[in-house]
C-alpha positions, 0 to 999 in steps of 0.5 A: 500500500502506498500513499497517493496524496494528502487532502486538507479541508478548513472548517469552522464550527460554532459552539452551542449558545451558552457554551462559549469558554472564557478563561485566563487567556482572555477573550471567549472561545465561541467558534472552533476552526479546524483543519481536516486531513485525508490521506489517500492510498492506492488501495482505497483506504483513506485515513482521517486527521483533525487539527485544532487551528486556534492561533492564540493557543497554538500559533497555527491556523487553516492557512499555515496548516494546509501550506505546511502539509502541502509543501513539506509533509506531502512530499515526504509521504507520497509513495510511502507505506502508511502503516509504517507510522513511527518511521514516517513521523520521525521525519516530521521534526526535521520537516519544519519546527513546531506546528504540533497540531498540524503534524498531529492531524497527519499522524492520526490519519496514518494511525487510522489507515494502519488500523483499517488495514489491520482490521483493528481499532487503533487502541489495539495497535497501541497494545489494547485496553488498560481500562474499559472507559476513560473517566472525564470531567466537565469544564465550567467557563469563566463567567459570572458566578450565577451562570457558572453555578447553573452550568455546574448543576447541569453537568452534575445532572448529566452525570459528571462526577468531576469538573474544573472551573476556569479562573485566572481572570480577576482574583475576587471574581475567581473566588466568587465563581468557584464558591458558587460552583462548589455550593451548586454541586455539593461536597462530593463532586471532584472540583479543580480550577484551571487558570490557563496561565492567567496568574502572576506568582504573587497572585497565584499563591494568595488566591490558591490559599483562598480557593482551598476552602472550597476543596479544590483537588488541583490547580491547572496551569496557574502561571505563564506556560514559559515560567517553569522555574516559578511553577516549581516554586509555586508547587512548593508553596501550596498544598494543592497538586499542580497540573502543567498543561500549556507548559507541556508540548514535547517530551523535552518539556516534560523532562524539564518540568520533572527535573525542576519539580514543577508539576504533579500532573501533566495534561497531554493532548494528541494535538499538542504533543504532535500525535498519538505516538509522541503523547504516549512517549510523554505519558510513559516518561511521566509514569517512570518519573512518578508524575500523573497524566490526564488528557486535556482538550481544545474542544475537538470534534469527532475525529480528534476526540476519537484519537484522544479516546484511543490514546487514553484507553490504551495508555497506562501512564494516563491516570484518568481514574485520579485526574479525569480527562477532558474528552468532552469536545462533542458536547460543546457543538450543535453539530459534528462532522462525523456520521455517527456520534462517538460513545462519549457519555457524561463522565465516561468516554469509550472508543468506537470498536470499528477498525482505525479511529472508527469514524467517517466524515459526514460529507454534507456537514463538512461542506456546510462548515467548510471555509470557502 
């Protein structure tokens, strides 16, 4: 089997009314841009990938992703055997720097082809299930206390037993929001906070102490992603476990943070790491270093979410039972671009049992949301 061509499709999908995410990074996430990737082969198997294209988060967009794939990755891959995923993707690093989400979309499409060719779900190619389902948590937007509490009550009614609240906006507002959510959900729901790098060191120490009275079980990315040294200092100064998210893209990032003692947990993504394989490498390293891992989210659609579930269901180093994952993207959209919804229920995500990633594109919906 040989790769014949790579196809890219830019799309934008709006979030449901009332589901916009506000966080410590500023602004509101109301529409999600993605780049879909199809890898075509000479025997008719087509692999699917999905890149989140949010420039303020990853520095990538529709135009850069499509250009890099067409100009650099397609020449590397055409004529190659797509099931040789590890060999092919080791060259991605040399093709161009960064742009991890773009690389991840191509890598997950290769895994999709490999699974279809073998007649097995991707998780079986990764060694098989290590859990029957992936525990997940809800994300409460950084809105005013009353609507935040309403979102939290809705999530509990749906069946979520864990959630996090977006903070990092303004200290008193953050405290009021977390208080309202805790009062709304009661003492038994696992609750954490996610600052998305929105606090300075002195603010973080004070506000985390104030939030402690609400029984938070983690604080995610409290400081700027580039500030690993102060993140280590903060971790020593507080009693709440620290999750590093935007600070961890690569295995080298993870090794640096581990050396500094800057995190108790890594939030890893298929997209942020550059693919399923690199994400597993981070999880394996973390496991050896005694650091837990969860799976974070850019509110992926069906293709990206499928890749995340396959990763999490088959990776021992992802300690989802301790820190539930954020595989919740499909809940945020009125529509998805896959034919059949994924078996992602409130609090529990499962993979499709079909070969590969187990998803097919709904061509009518792809055209509806295509960026012309």
